C-alpha positions as CSV (number, residue, x, y, z in Angstrom):
1,X,4.6,26.4,2.6
2,X,7.4,23.8,2.0
3,X,9.5,22.0,4.6
4,X,12.5,19.7,3.9
5,X,12.8,16.2,5.6
6,X,16.1,14.5,5.2
7,X,16.1,10.8,6.1
8,X,19.7,9.4,6.8
9,X,18.9,5.9,8.0
10,X,17.5,3.2,5.7
11,X,18.6,1.3,2.6
12,X,17.9,1.7,-1.1
13,X,17.7,-1.7,-2.9
14,X,18.5,-1.3,-6.5
15,X,16.9,-4.0,-8.7
16,X,16.6,-4.6,-12.4
17,X,13.3,-4.4,-14.2
18,X,12.3,-0.7,-13.5
19,X,9.0,0.1,-15.4
20,X,9.6,2.3,-18.4
21,X,7.6,5.5,-18.3
22,X,5.1,4.5,-21.0
23,X,1.5,4.0,-20.4
24,X,-0.6,1.5,-22.2
25,X,-4.3,0.4,-21.9
26,X,-4.3,-3.0,-20.5
27,X,-6.5,-5.6,-22.2
28,X,-10.0,-5.9,-20.8
29,X,-10.0,-9.1,-18.8
30,X,-13.3,-10.9,-18.0
31,X,-12.8,-11.2,-14.2
32,X,-12.3,-8.8,-11.4
33,X,-12.4,-9.3,-7.6
34,X,-12.8,-7.5,-4.4
35,X,-10.7,-9.3,-1.6
36,X,-11.9,-8.7,1.9
37,X,-8.4,-9.8,3.0
38,X,-7.0,-6.5,1.7
39,X,-9.1,-4.7,4.3
40,X,-7.5,-5.6,7.5
41,X,-9.9,-6.2,10.6
42,X,-13.0,-6.0,8.3
43,X,-15.6,-8.7,8.3
44,X,-17.8,-8.4,5.1
45,X,-21.5,-8.8,5.0
46,X,-22.8,-9.4,1.4
47,X,-25.4,-7.3,-0.2
48,X,-25.4,-8.9,-3.6
49,X,-25.9,-12.7,-4.3
50,X,-24.2,-14.9,-6.9
51,X,-25.7,-14.4,-10.3
52,X,-26.9,-10.8,-9.7
53,X,-26.0,-8.0,-12.0
54,X,-24.2,-5.0,-10.7
55,X,-23.1,-1.6,-12.0
56,X,-19.8,0.0,-11.4
57,X,-20.2,1.7,-8.0
58,X,-22.9,-0.6,-6.7
59,X,-22.4,-1.9,-3.1
60,X,-21.2,-5.3,-3.0
61,X,-20.6,-5.8,0.7
62,X,-20.3,-3.7,3.9
63,X,-18.4,-4.0,7.1
64,X,-20.1,-6.2,9.7
65,X,-19.0,-3.9,12.6
66,X,-19.7,-0.6,10.9
67,X,-22.5,-0.7,8.3
68,X,-21.6,2.8,7.0
69,X,-18.4,1.5,5.4
70,X,-19.3,0.1,2.1
71,X,-17.3,-1.6,-0.6
72,X,-18.5,-1.1,-4.3
73,X,-17.9,-3.0,-7.6
74,X,-15.0,-1.5,-9.7
75,X,-16.7,-2.7,-12.9
76,X,-20.2,-3.5,-14.1
77,X,-21.1,-7.2,-14.7
78,X,-22.3,-10.2,-12.9
79,X,-21.3,-11.4,-9.5
80,X,-19.8,-14.8,-10.7
81,X,-18.6,-16.4,-7.4
82,X,-18.0,-15.8,-3.7
83,X,-14.8,-17.7,-2.9
84,X,-14.4,-18.9,0.7
85,X,-11.8,-20.3,2.9
86,X,-11.6,-22.0,6.2
87,X,-14.7,-21.5,8.5
88,X,-16.4,-20.0,5.4
89,X,-14.4,-16.9,5.5
90,X,-14.9,-14.8,2.3
91,X,-11.6,-14.6,0.4
92,X,-12.6,-13.2,-3.0
93,X,-15.8,-11.8,-4.5
94,X,-15.4,-12.4,-8.2
95,X,-17.2,-10.2,-10.8
96,X,-17.5,-11.3,-14.4
97,X,-17.3,-8.0,-16.2
98,X,-19.3,-6.6,-19.0
99,X,-17.6,-5.5,-22.3
100,X,-18.1,-1.8,-21.2
101,X,-18.9,-0.4,-17.7
102,X,-22.3,0.9,-16.8
103,X,-22.0,3.3,-13.8
104,X,-24.2,3.9,-10.7
105,X,-24.1,7.6,-11.1
106,X,-24.1,10.1,-8.2
107,X,-24.6,13.9,-8.4
108,X,-21.4,15.8,-8.9
109,X,-20.5,18.1,-5.9
110,X,-18.3,20.9,-5.1
111,X,-16.5,20.2,-1.8
112,X,-16.1,24.0,-1.2
113,X,-19.9,24.2,-0.7
114,X,-20.1,21.1,1.5
115,X,-19.7,20.7,5.2
116,X,-17.3,18.1,6.7
117,X,-20.3,15.8,7.5
118,X,-21.6,16.1,3.9
119,X,-18.2,15.2,2.4
120,X,-18.0,12.2,4.8
121,X,-21.5,11.1,3.9
122,X,-20.8,11.3,0.2
123,X,-17.6,9.3,0.6
124,X,-19.3,6.6,2.5
125,X,-22.3,6.3,0.2
126,X,-20.0,6.2,-2.9
127,X,-17.7,3.5,-1.6
128,X,-14.6,5.7,-1.5
129,X,-14.3,5.6,2.3
130,X,-12.0,2.4,2.2
131,X,-9.4,4.5,0.5
132,X,-8.9,6.4,3.9
133,X,-6.9,4.5,6.5
134,X,-5.9,5.6,9.9
135,X,-2.8,5.5,12.1
136,X,-2.4,4.0,14.6
137,X,-3.3,0.4,13.6
138,X,-3.1,0.8,9.7
139,X,-6.8,0.0,9.2
140,X,-9.7,1.6,7.5
141,X,-10.5,4.9,9.3
142,X,-13.5,5.0,11.5
143,X,-15.8,7.6,10.2
144,X,-17.1,8.5,13.7
145,X,-13.5,9.9,14.6
146,X,-12.0,13.2,13.7
147,X,-8.3,13.1,12.7
148,X,-5.8,15.6,14.0
149,X,-4.3,15.7,10.5
150,X,-4.3,13.9,7.1
151,X,-1.1,12.7,5.3
152,X,-0.5,11.9,1.7
153,X,2.9,10.5,0.7
154,X,3.7,11.3,-3.0
155,X,7.3,10.3,-2.5
156,X,8.0,6.7,-3.4
157,X,11.2,5.0,-2.3
158,X,10.4,1.3,-2.2
159,X,12.3,-0.9,-4.8
160,X,10.7,-0.7,-8.3
161,X,7.6,1.1,-7.0
162,X,5.5,3.2,-9.3
163,X,6.5,6.8,-9.7
164,X,3.6,8.8,-8.3
165,X,4.3,12.0,-10.2
166,X,4.2,9.9,-13.5
167,X,1.1,8.1,-12.5
168,X,-0.8,11.4,-11.8
169,X,0.3,13.0,-15.1
170,X,-2.9,14.6,-16.7
171,X,-5.0,14.2,-13.5
172,X,-4.2,17.6,-11.9
173,X,-7.7,18.7,-11.7
174,X,-8.9,15.4,-10.2
175,X,-6.1,15.5,-7.7
176,X,-6.9,19.1,-6.6
177,X,-10.6,18.3,-6.3
178,X,-9.7,15.3,-4.1
179,X,-7.5,17.5,-1.9
180,X,-10.4,20.0,-1.6
181,X,-12.6,17.2,-0.4
182,X,-10.3,15.3,2.1
183,X,-9.2,18.6,3.6
184,X,-12.7,19.1,4.9
185,X,-12.4,15.9,7.0
186,X,-10.0,17.5,9.5
187,X,-9.7,20.7,11.5
188,X,-5.9,20.2,11.3
189,X,-3.5,20.3,8.4
190,X,-3.4,18.1,5.3
191,X,0.3,17.2,4.7
192,X,1.5,16.3,1.2
193,X,5.1,14.8,1.1
194,X,6.9,15.0,-2.3
195,X,10.4,14.3,-3.6
196,X,12.8,17.2,-3.6
197,X,12.9,17.7,-7.2
198,X,9.2,17.4,-7.7
199,X,7.3,20.1,-9.7
200,X,3.9,18.4,-10.4
201,X,2.6,19.4,-7.0
202,X,3.9,23.1,-6.9
203,X,0.5,24.5,-7.8
204,X,-1.6,22.2,-5.6
205,X,-3.5,24.4,-3.1
206,X,-4.9,23.5,0.4
207,X,-1.9,21.5,1.6
208,X,1.2,21.8,3.5
209,X,4.0,20.5,1.3
210,X,7.1,18.6,2.6
211,X,10.0,17.9,0.5
212,X,11.6,14.5,1.4
213,X,14.9,13.0,0.5
214,X,16.8,10.0,1.7
215,X,16.9,6.2,1.3
216,X,13.9,3.8,1.8
217,X,11.7,3.9,4.0
218,X,11.7,7.6,3.5
219,X,8.6,7.4,1.3
220,X,6.7,5.5,3.9
221,X,3.8,7.7,5.3
222,X,4.5,6.4,8.8
223,X,8.1,7.8,8.7
224,X,6.8,11.1,7.5
225,X,4.2,11.3,10.2
226,X,7.0,10.5,12.8
227,X,9.0,13.5,11.6
228,X,6.2,15.9,11.1
229,X,3.3,15.3,13.6
230,X,3.8,12.1,15.7
231,X,0.9,10.0,16.8
232,X,0.4,9.7,20.6
233,X,-2.0,7.5,22.5
234,X,-5.7,8.5,21.8
235,X,-4.8,10.5,18.6
236,X,-5.8,9.6,15.1
237,X,-4.3,10.7,11.8
238,X,-5.7,9.6,8.5
239,X,-3.6,8.6,5.4
240,X,-4.5,8.3,1.7
241,X,-2.6,7.3,-1.4
242,X,-2.2,10.0,-3.9
243,X,-3.9,8.1,-6.8
244,X,-6.9,7.4,-4.5
245,X,-7.1,11.2,-3.9
246,X,-7.5,11.6,-7.6
247,X,-10.2,9.0,-7.7
248,X,-12.0,10.8,-5.0
249,X,-11.6,14.0,-6.9
250,X,-13.1,12.5,-10.0
251,X,-16.0,11.3,-8.0
252,X,-16.8,14.8,-6.8
253,X,-16.3,16.3,-10.3
254,X,-18.3,13.8,-12.3
255,X,-20.4,11.8,-9.9
256,X,-18.9,8.5,-11.0
257,X,-16.8,6.0,-9.1
258,X,-14.0,5.4,-11.6
259,X,-11.7,2.8,-10.3
260,X,-9.0,3.2,-12.9
261,X,-5.5,2.8,-11.8
262,X,-2.1,3.3,-13.5
263,X,-0.2,0.3,-12.4
264,X,3.6,-0.3,-12.9
265,X,4.6,-3.7,-14.2
266,X,8.2,-4.2,-13.0
267,X,10.8,-6.8,-12.1
268,X,13.6,-8.7,-13.8
269,X,11.2,-11.4,-15.1
270,X,8.8,-8.9,-16.8
271,X,9.1,-9.1,-20.5
272,X,8.2,-5.4,-21.0
273,X,8.4,-3.4,-17.7
274,X,6.1,-0.4,-18.1
275,X,2.9,1.2,-17.0
276,X,-0.7,0.0,-17.7
277,X,-4.2,1.4,-17.0
278,X,-6.4,-1.2,-15.3
279,X,-9.3,-1.2,-13.0
280,X,-8.9,-1.9,-9.2
281,X,-9.2,-5.6,-8.6
282,X,-8.2,-6.7,-12.2
283,X,-7.2,-10.2,-12.8
284,X,-3.4,-10.1,-13.1
285,X,-3.6,-11.8,-16.5
286,X,-4.3,-8.3,-17.9
287,X,-0.6,-7.6,-17.3
288,X,1.2,-10.9,-16.9
289,X,1.0,-14.0,-19.2
290,X,3.4,-16.2,-17.1
291,X,2.3,-19.1,-15.2
292,X,5.9,-20.5,-14.6
293,X,6.7,-22.0,-11.3
294,X,10.1,-20.2,-11.6
295,X,8.5,-16.8,-11.4
296,X,7.1,-15.1,-8.3
297,X,4.2,-12.7,-9.0
298,X,3.8,-10.1,-6.3
299,X,0.9,-7.6,-6.1
300,X,2.8,-4.6,-4.7
301,X,6.5,-4.1,-4.1
302,X,9.0,-6.8,-3.3
303,X,9.2,-5.7,0.4
304,X,5.6,-5.4,1.4
305,X,3.5,-6.9,-1.5
306,X,1.4,-10.1,-1.5
307,X,2.3,-13.2,-3.5
308,X,-0.5,-14.1,-5.9
309,X,-0.9,-16.8,-8.5
310,X,-1.1,-16.4,-12.2
311,X,-4.9,-16.4,-12.0
312,X,-5.0,-14.0,-9.0
313,X,-6.1,-10.5,-8.7
314,X,-4.3,-7.2,-8.1
315,X,-4.8,-5.9,-4.5
316,X,-7.1,-3.0,-3.8
317,X,-4.3,-0.6,-2.6
318,X,-1.5,-1.7,-5.0
319,X,-0.4,0.2,-8.0
320,X,2.7,-2.1,-8.7
321,X,3.0,-5.6,-10.0
322,X,6.5,-7.2,-9.5
323,X,7.9,-10.2,-11.1
324,X,11.1,-11.8,-9.7
325,X,12.6,-15.3,-9.9
326,X,11.5,-17.9,-7.4
327,X,14.3,-18.8,-4.9
328,X,14.2,-22.6,-5.7
329,X,17.9,-22.8,-6.2
330,X,20.4,-24.1,-3.5
331,X,23.4,-21.9,-3.1
332,X,26.3,-24.5,-2.4
333,X,28.5,-23.1,0.4
334,X,26.3,-20.1,0.6
335,X,27.6,-19.3,4.0
336,X,31.0,-18.4,2.7
337,X,31.5,-14.6,2.5
338,X,32.3,-13.0,-0.8
339,X,31.0,-16.2,-2.7
340,X,28.2,-14.4,-4.5
341,X,28.3,-10.7,-5.6
342,X,24.9,-10.7,-7.2
343,X,23.2,-10.1,-3.9
344,X,23.0,-6.6,-2.4
345,X,24.3,-7.1,1.2
346,X,24.2,-4.8,4.1
347,X,26.8,-6.8,6.0
348,X,29.7,-6.5,3.5
349,X,29.7,-10.2,2.9
350,X,30.0,-9.7,-0.8
351,X,31.7,-6.9,-2.9
352,X,28.3,-5.4,-3.6
353,X,29.1,-2.4,-1.4
354,X,31.8,-1.3,-3.8
355,X,29.2,-0.8,-6.5
356,X,26.4,1.2,-4.9
357,X,24.6,2.2,-8.1
358,X,24.7,-1.5,-9.5
359,X,21.2,-3.0,-10.2
360,X,20.7,-6.6,-9.1
361,X,18.5,-9.5,-10.2
362,X,17.4,-11.0,-6.9
363,X,15.2,-14.0,-6.2
364,X,13.1,-15.0,-3.2
365,X,15.7,-17.1,-1.3
366,X,16.0,-16.3,2.4
367,X,19.6,-17.4,2.3
368,X,19.3,-19.0,5.7
369,X,16.8,-20.3,8.2
370,X,15.2,-18.7,11.2
371,X,18.0,-18.2,14.0
372,X,18.2,-16.8,17.5
373,X,17.3,-13.1,17.8
374,X,20.5,-11.4,19.1
375,X,21.6,-7.9,19.6
376,X,23.4,-6.8,16.5
377,X,22.3,-3.2,15.9
378,X,21.4,-4.1,12.3
379,X,17.7,-3.2,12.8
380,X,18.4,0.3,14.1
381,X,20.5,1.1,11.0
382,X,17.5,0.9,8.7
383,X,14.8,2.3,11.1
384,X,14.6,6.1,10.7
385,X,12.2,6.4,13.6
386,X,12.7,7.1,17.3
387,X,11.7,3.5,18.4
388,X,13.8,0.5,19.5
389,X,12.8,-2.0,16.8
390,X,14.2,-5.2,18.5
391,X,12.6,-4.3,21.8
392,X,9.3,-3.5,20.2
393,X,9.3,-6.8,18.3
394,X,10.2,-8.7,21.6
395,X,7.3,-6.9,23.4
396,X,4.8,-7.9,20.5
397,X,6.0,-11.5,20.6
398,X,5.2,-11.7,24.3
399,X,1.9,-9.6,24.2
400,X,3.2,-7.0,26.7
401,X,0.8,-4.3,26.1
402,X,2.4,-1.7,28.4
403,X,5.9,-2.0,26.9
404,X,4.4,-1.9,23.4
405,X,2.8,1.4,24.2
406,X,6.0,2.8,25.7
407,X,8.1,1.5,22.8
408,X,5.9,3.2,20.2
409,X,3.5,0.7,18.7
410,X,1.1,3.5,18.0
411,X,3.5,5.1,15.4
412,X,4.4,2.1,13.5
413,X,2.8,-0.1,10.7
414,X,3.9,-3.4,9.3
415,X,5.5,-1.7,6.2
416,X,7.8,0.2,8.5
417,X,9.6,-3.1,9.5
418,X,9.9,-4.3,5.8
419,X,13.7,-3.5,5.7
420,X,14.1,-5.2,9.2
421,X,12.7,-8.3,7.4
422,X,15.3,-7.9,4.6
423,X,18.4,-7.1,6.7
424,X,18.0,-9.1,9.9
425,X,20.2,-12.2,10.1
426,X,17.7,-14.0,12.4
427,X,15.2,-14.3,9.3
428,X,12.2,-13.4,11.6
429,X,9.0,-12.2,10.1
430,X,9.1,-8.7,11.6
431,X,6.0,-7.4,9.6
432,X,3.8,-10.3,10.7
433,X,5.0,-9.8,14.4
434,X,4.0,-6.1,14.3
435,X,0.7,-6.9,12.6
436,X,-0.2,-9.3,15.4
437,X,0.9,-6.7,18.0
438,X,-1.3,-4.0,16.4
439,X,-4.2,-6.4,16.3
440,X,-3.8,-7.0,20.0
441,X,-3.8,-3.4,20.7
442,X,-7.0,-2.9,18.6
443,X,-8.7,-5.7,20.7
444,X,-7.5,-4.7,24.1
445,X,-7.2,-0.8,23.8
446,X,-9.3,0.1,20.8
């Protein structure tokens, strides 16, 4: 069964540096890392000490508040360092990798012959459970819950994001096995959203396919949930990235936790934008040999990714690394309209609107400082959900839980407000405000 979803509100930001659809094996780097900061609302408890040997798939740490949720090594090697920040908070668990991986092998299993609880237990034991996140709150799913549905978004709309269909080429069997497994976790439907012209997923069984079109954020799973099966108070839906479904499928087929990802290196500052195969948590040096202060390295896309240093590590959930210029140049008389046509503007302050297909080289300049938050209607133009974004942001800022519930806090995640960050003339950090609001709801409502 296929349903069409057409998103009208939003904005496509056309940037230079799209990854060429060529896949290369990235050089094997010596260091990999698991970053507890990638797993929001998770406090790690270490299992392995510095200097100990680990196999790929061995447990490194588990969640302090739910010991069943385990995090495993993406490669085999030696745990070289536990890097800590303020109040001894663990920031990175660094593994010095062997030349070749040795795996902690599990028994291969056929999901068709397993119960829901058996599938869940295998995912928890193998370390694949962190791939499954829940809405509301955009955190790792609680294995004690039962979701009303599972959502997988294979339609990418973010600027320079990796093409899901290309990333999964040749992994059809793994993807189908992963679908067979995750579908066991819910009594409801498993929803798969794809692009309108997609053919890769036509033969995938056990899912309800939705064909999505429209500008960003049409590819956000939260937008798709809103239009297919909205989340109400007390309900849970689980979401999984498509490539993670394939990793889960390979685990069931082979008994190995193979943490290989196909990552898009993109951006105007990338010497050779293309796709690379790397392991989860790889040092970004596998893809980028550039420590210039004039280049911003982003793990993820330009709207929602994390800034990392030249000796940093790719995020657990990211399959894009983006390089753009740092905004360390001052635009003289930048307040003048029509002064610079190299910035894609939503307010017609340049002639960029006359060239909708032009691709731009943008930097990280905010082009202004934080200003008063006034009613302009610009947030609503890029929010294709039935929520009032400005009112919800204000409710989060003053910690008004009742208003946050009434205004739809259960339906949103920080990434749904990324375009608000980009277009809002007040220069507020909308994603950060929403994240703080969600954290308050977890604490007070659960």
